[in-house]
C-alpha positions, -999 to 999 in steps of 0.1 A, spaced: 176 426 -463 186 413 -495 216 392 -501 245 397 -524 259 377 -549 296 365 -545 297 377 -580 286 412 -570 311 417 -539 342 406 -560 328 431 -592 330 456 -564 359 448 -546 379 438 -579 371 472 -593 384 491 -560 418 475 -567 417 488 -604 404 520 -599 433 538 -589 453 526 -619 452 551 -649 461 523 -674 431 497 -663 406 531 -672 391 514 -703 392 480 -684 369 499 -653 346 514 -681 340 480 -692 333 467 -655 309 494 -647 293 491 -681 288 458 -674 272 462 -636 251 490 -649 236 464 -673 231 431 -645 214 464 -624 194 473 -652 183 438 -659 174 433 -621 155 467 -624 132 451 -653 128 419 -633 117 442 -603 97 458 -620 76 427 -634 73 415 -605 55 448 -591 18 436 -598 21 419 -560 34 453 -546 67 465 -545 84 439 -518 109 451 -501 114 482 -521 135 466 -547 131 493 -575 140 522 -555 167 504 -543 182 492 -573 178 524 -589 196 539 -564 228 514 -570 220 525 -607 223 560 -602 258 553 -580 272 536 -610 263 559 -639 279 586 -616 307 563 -616 309 558 -650 304 594 -659 335 602 -637 356 574 -656 349 583 -688 354 622 -682 394 610 -670 386 623 -631 412 597 -613 402 614 -577 369 613 -576 359 579 -590 377 559 -557 352 580 -534 323 573 -552 333 536 -555 338 539 -518 303 551 -515 289 525 -536 305 495 -516 289 514 -484 257 513 -496 260 476 -508 273 468 -472 241 487 -456 214 475 -478 226 436 -486 236 409 -464 265 395 -480 268 356 -487 293 344 -458 327 353 -460 324 380 -487 334 410 -471 
């Protein structure tokens, strides 16, 4: 199991607090776009290391996260305020199931 950074946990939890507020929609979109950029850089790094074998199946795991974030972004851009929190909750659950948090983060 991989370890997730404090920043990643903070980003997801911060977004969870903001996502229900329609006035913060633009801020939520920017946050998710930033999270997507980070995951894309993680995929690039994991693919570079793939010459050594797909250690811990990193690429598929990160791709799953990326797809979840892209779904959240699409829903936010379409203004569906009821579906976005549910998708975000699924993403947070995915993080909890697939990563070990740094101490005191969940």
